[in-house]
N, C-alpha and C positions, 0 to 999 in steps of 0.2 A: 557398345562397350565403354566408349569414352564417357558417356553420360553417367554410367554406373560408377566409374572410377571417381568422377567428380563428386557424385553424391556420397560415396564411401568416404572420401576425404572430408566432406562436410560433417559427416557423422563423427569422425575422429576428432575434429576440432571442437564440435559441440560437446562431445563426451568429456573432453578436457575441461571445458568451461563448466559443465554441470558437475564435475567432480569437486568443485569448490563449494557446492551447496550443502546446507545443513543436513538434509534428509536424503536417503537413497531412494531415488524415484525409478520408475519404469524406464527401460531403454528407449532412447529417442526413436520415434516412428514417423512415417508419412513423409510427404514431399517437403515439409518444413522442419523435419527432425525435432518435433516438439517434445520437451521434457518438463513435466510439471503436473499441476492439478487442474484438470479440465472440469471444474465445478464452480458453482456460484461462490464468489469470494476467493476464487483460486488464482494462481499465478504460474506462468510457464515461460521458459526460454526456448527460442527456436533459432533456426538458421535459414536464410533465404536460399532458394535454388540458384545455381550458377546463372549469371546473366541478368539477374533481377535489377530493374531500375526504379521500380515503385512497389510499395507494399501497402496493403490496406486491410483493416478489420472491420467488417460490416460497412464497407464503402468509405470508411474514415481513414485517411492516410496516417501511417505510423512510420517512425524512423527505424533504420537499422544501422549498425556500426559498419566501419570499413571492412571488418572481417566477416560481415554478413549476419552477425548475431543480433538478436532483438528480444525484448520482453513483450509479453501481452498479459492482460489480466481480465477478469470477469467480475462484474459488479455483483453485489448481494442478490439483486433481482434480475440477473441476466437471463435472457431468453434461452431455451433449451438447445438452440443451434446458432452458431456464429460462423460466418464465412470469412476465411482468410484467403487473400488473393495477392499474387505477385504478377506484375507486368514485366515481361522480359525484353531485353534489348532488341531481339529479332521481331518484336511485335506480338509474339505469343503470350500466353498467360498460364499460370498454374493456380488452381483453386483447391481448397480443402474446406469442407463443411465440418466444423468441430462440434461434437456432441458435448454439451455442457450439462453435467449432472445437477439435478435440482436437489437442494438441501431442505431439511425441515428445521425451522427455527424455533427457539423457545419463545412462546407467546404468553403473556400474562394479561388476564382480563380483570379490569378494575371498574366494575359496572356502576359504582356509586360516586366515582370521581370525575370531574370535568377534565377535558384534555389539557388545557393550560390555564394557569392563573392569568389574570389581566396584567400585561407587562407594565412596569413602572414608566414614568415619564423619562427618567434617566436612561433606562434600557433603550427605549425608543429613540432617544437622541443619540446615544453612543453606538448602537449596533450597526448602522449602515457603514460607518467609517471602519469598524473592526472587520466586517465582511469584505470590504474593499481591500484592506491590507492582506487578508488571506488569499483572495483571488489574485492579487498582484504578485504575491510570493510564489504561488504555484505556476505562474506564467514565466518565471525566470528560467533562463537556460544557463546552466553553470558548467557543463561539460563533465560533471561528476561521473564516476565509473562504478559506484557502489552497487549498482543493479546487478553486476556480474557476480557478486560475492554470495557466500552462504550467510544469510542473515542470522544474527544472534539476538537473544532477548536483551532488551535494554536494562532490565533488572530481573532478579530472580525472586519470585514470591507467589503467593496464592492468587489464582485467577478468580476474581470476584464477580465479573460480568463478562459474558461471552460476546463476541462479535455477532451481529445480526439479530440479537434478542429484541423484543418489541413489546410495548404495552398497548392495550386497547382500552380507551377511556370511554365508558358508557356507550360502547359501540363504535367509537371513532378512533381509528388507528393513530398512535403517536409515531414520531420518527424512530426508526430502528437504531440500535446502538452501533455506531459506525467504527468502533475500534474494540480494544480489549482492555479491561481494567485489572490492575494488579494491586492487591491490598498490601500496602507497605507503610512504614512509619514516616512521618515528616523528617526530611533530611537525608533519607536513603539515597545513595548515588544512582544517577541515571547515566547510562553509557550509550554511545552511538551503536546502533545495530549493524551498520555498514558504513563504509566511507561516504562522505557527503559534504555539502556546502550549506552553511547556515543561510536560509532565505527569509527567515523571520525570527526575531528575538524580541518579544513584546517588552517595551520599556515600562509599561504599566499593565496591571492585570486587565484582561478582557472580561466583559460581563459574564460570559458563560465559561470560557476556557481558562480564565485566570491567567497566570503567567504562562504564555504559550511560546513554544519553540518549534520551529519547522526546519527540517533538513531536506535538501534535494539530493537524491541518489542517482540522478541522471535518467535520460530516456523517458521523462515524464513521471517517474516514480518519486514520491516524497513521503516522509514520516512527519507526524505531528505528535507532540508530547504536551499534555494538558495538565492544569492544576498544580504546576510546579511551585515550590517555595523559593527557588533560586535558579537563575540561568547563568551558567559559567562561561559562555561563549558569546561572540558578537556577530552581527550581520556580516556576511562575506567570508567568515572563517572557514578554512578547509579542515575537515574533521576526519580523523582516522577511526576505523572500526575499533570499538572497545574503549575509546577515549571518553573520560568523564565529561559530561556536557551540562548537567543540571542536577537538581535535587527534588525529590518527591515532596508534594505539599497538598494543600486543600484549598487553593485559591480559586476564585470564580464560583460557579455553581457546583459545589461539592458538599456532600454530607459528612465527609471525613477524609483523612489523608489517603491518597491512592495515586497511581500513575495510570492515565489513559493514554494508550499508544494507538494511533491510527495510521493506516497506510492507504495511499491513493495513487492510482496510475491513470492519468488522463481522464479524470472524472469518475473512474470506477473505484469504489471502495473495496478494499481487500481484507481478508481475514488474516491477521498477523500469525495466528496459530498454523495456518497452511504455509506460511513463508518461513517462519523461524523454527517450526517443528515443535515437538513436545517440550513442555517446560522442564528444564533440568531439575533434578532433586536439590533441595536446599541442604547446604552443608551444616 
């Protein structure tokens, strides 16, 4: 009976947390009271069982907050089953095998084009340092708490390219689209989708991303905003949800002005559409 009361209390606390989210999701279920999208590119919040001292997903340790809440996410190419396991203070453990729904992605076949043009000498010289900055940014721990919030769209506009779409060049797969593109004019404002801390604000345009801005939302979750015309915040700034942070542009490798918004949790790329919900209607 005591265990049931503790679990019920956990559900109440998680329901309060989930109530801040953008979309109404199914009621939390299972030993981890998970609330979210159990599918490739999906994202969920949960709460550890009472007495948990360690938590892991697919044998990889993940953090949980002092109140027991935690986020998890599933990469675009996640396997159909993922094991979530908690080790308890008394030496026992709680496991749950999560069924991850497989999605069908938009695939374009371009049989007459090569996969990539030969990179320029400038690209080859600059790219390693750019990638090192991105990796270092994602490794920063800021204590941000935005992961608890209901995420909002950083801008309102037409979705021009979906997350997960991919091109096949003469039979050779290219990299899949790791975020979502919004067709917007140069200078359109970009706002923070949730509270966060600036972990990268490119001082000069990157070769691919152009003016790149990254926010840490805490617990391993980060946002990246690409091709910006202007960045209005600085490294280390604490940002509030809805705060203007940048302007749309066409810098880097872009054929026209648009905003690319990417979300990543501990290396897993997430579909922003599953986190922020349906795009609001333009006024």
